[in-house]
N, C-alpha and C positions, 0 to 999 in steps of 0.2 A: 495460466491462469492462474497459476500461482503465485505468480507476479504479484497479479491485482491483490489477490486474497491476501496477501501477505502488507503490501501497500496499504488498503482498509485498515487490517486490524491495527497498524502501526497507527493509522491515521484519528481511529475511533479512541485509543488508547491517551494519544496529546488532545484528542474535542474535548474528554474527561477532569485529565490530569493539565492539561498547560494551568500556567501564571499568562502569558501578556494574552490580548484579548486577540491582537492577530495570531499568533499563532492555531490558539485553540475559530477562530476559521477560515482559514488555511487547512486548518488536519479536516472538516466538515463539509467542504469542498471537493479534498482530494478523495472523501470515504461518499459522497454527493458521487460524485463524474466516476469513480473508479469502480462501484456497484453499478455502476447503466454500463460501464466501460463492460464489464465481465458480464452482466448479462446481454450484451449484443454480436462477445463472441461465442460464447455459446450456442445465441441461434442461430448463427451462423454456423458455429463448428456442427448443427447439427442438421440443419438447412440443407448446407450447401456439404460438409465431408465427412455425416457421418461412417463413410466407410472405410473411412482413412483412417491407421492406423493409429494412437493415440502417440504422442510427441515424449519423449524425457523432456524435467524440469531444467531450464537455458541455466539458469541459475542456482547456488543454494540461496537455498531458506536462509531470510531476516532471521540475525537470532533475538528477539524482542527482550530477552530476560534482562540486559543492559539496559532499555529502554522503561521497563518495565518499575526498576529502583529508582528515580527519579522523582522530581519533584518541583514545581515552579522552573525558575527560570535557567536551573538544570535539564530539568524536559525538555523545555524550550528550547536550547542554545542545541542537547541531542539529536533530538525529529528531527530537529532541520540542514542537520547536516547527517541522520539517515537518509532520509526519505533525500535525502537530494541526491546519496551514493544510489539508493532504488530506488531509481530516477534517468541514475549514470549508465544502469547497468540494463534498466529495461531499454535504451535505444542501442545499445549498442552488435 
């Protein structure tokens, strides 16, 4: 779930600060979708696996400080690169 929380934070930042309409739209969709997925996973965890021990985070947290410092086209480019890396890490 930490993976999704990082993705949501990154997407919300890009949806506010991106220059490109396409990046803004993609970021808004990612945030919406990952919030829905996070809620579903939390419900499954509670309903089906509440007695199981919690697991450690599977990958390091994303460093959002880099993205926070970008604006416009630089933010667009770096958001796309970071989100691709983020999703790739989620399927390993």
